[in-house]
N, C-alpha and C positions, 0 to 999 in steps of 0.2 A: 818192819818199821823203817821209816825214812826220817833222817835228820837233815835239816837244811841250815847251812851256815851262810851268813851274808857278811862279806868283807869288802868294803869300798866298791859297792855295786857289782861285785863278782859273786855269783851264786854257785856254791859247790854242793852238789847233792851226794850224800853218802848212802849207798844202798848196802843191804846185808850181802855178805859174800865177798866183800872187798872191792866191788866195782865202784869206781869213782867217775862221775860225769861232770864236766865243767861247763857251766852256762854263764854267759856274761851279758851285760847290757850292750846295746848297739854302740853307745858312746865310747866303749872301751876298745873297739876294733880300730886298727890303723888302716890308712889308705892301702888298697890292694888286697886286704884280707877278705876272705869269704866266710859265710856262715849260713845256717838255716834258722828260720824263725821257729822258736820253740813255744813261746808264750807271749801274750801281751798282758803286762801287769798294770792295768789302768782301769778306770771306771768304764761304765757301759758306753757312754758317748764317745770317749776317746778310742776305745777298743773298736767300736763300729766304724769310726772314721778311718782308723788304720787298716781294718779289713777291706774297706772300700777302696783304699789306695793300693791294695795288693799285698799288704803284710799279713798274709794268711799263714797259719801253722804249716810248716814244711817248706815255705817259699825260700828260694835261694837269694841271698843278697850279697853284693860286693860293695865295699866302701870305696867311693871315688875320692871324697874329700872329708877330712875330719881335722881341721885345725882351729878356726874360729868361726863363730856363727853357726848356721845350720849345717847338719851333716848331709852330704849328698851321697846317695847310694844308687847302684844300678839294680833294678828289680824288674825282671821279665823283659830285659832289653831297654827299659826306660830309666831315665835319670830322675830321681825324686829327691827333693830337699825336705828334710825333717828337722824341726827345731830340737834343740838339745834336751829340753824338758820331756818332750814326747819320746824322743829317741832313747832316753834313759829307761823308759818303761817297756821297750821292746827287748825281750830276752832271746838271746841267740845261742845256738849250739855252734861253738867255734870249730870250723873245719880245718883251717890252716894250723 
């Protein structure tokens, strides 16, 4: 059995056996932090668009800028700007 708790866009998955894994939205990462794309929590069109941009499950991302306006990330050596609404739907396994 898996229980999922959502607190301020932070997804915490509780698994049986006491293992806790922390997943957060891309908007919650600070500049310089790295993560891996775990899931896209969006509709079909938005998910397809993000996959086409390179936000595939398991892709490594590094946040370059996250202050105001769109979030700029480094993805496969390319800098990509993503609006905050869409970035909030990209669920990341935080590596840092």
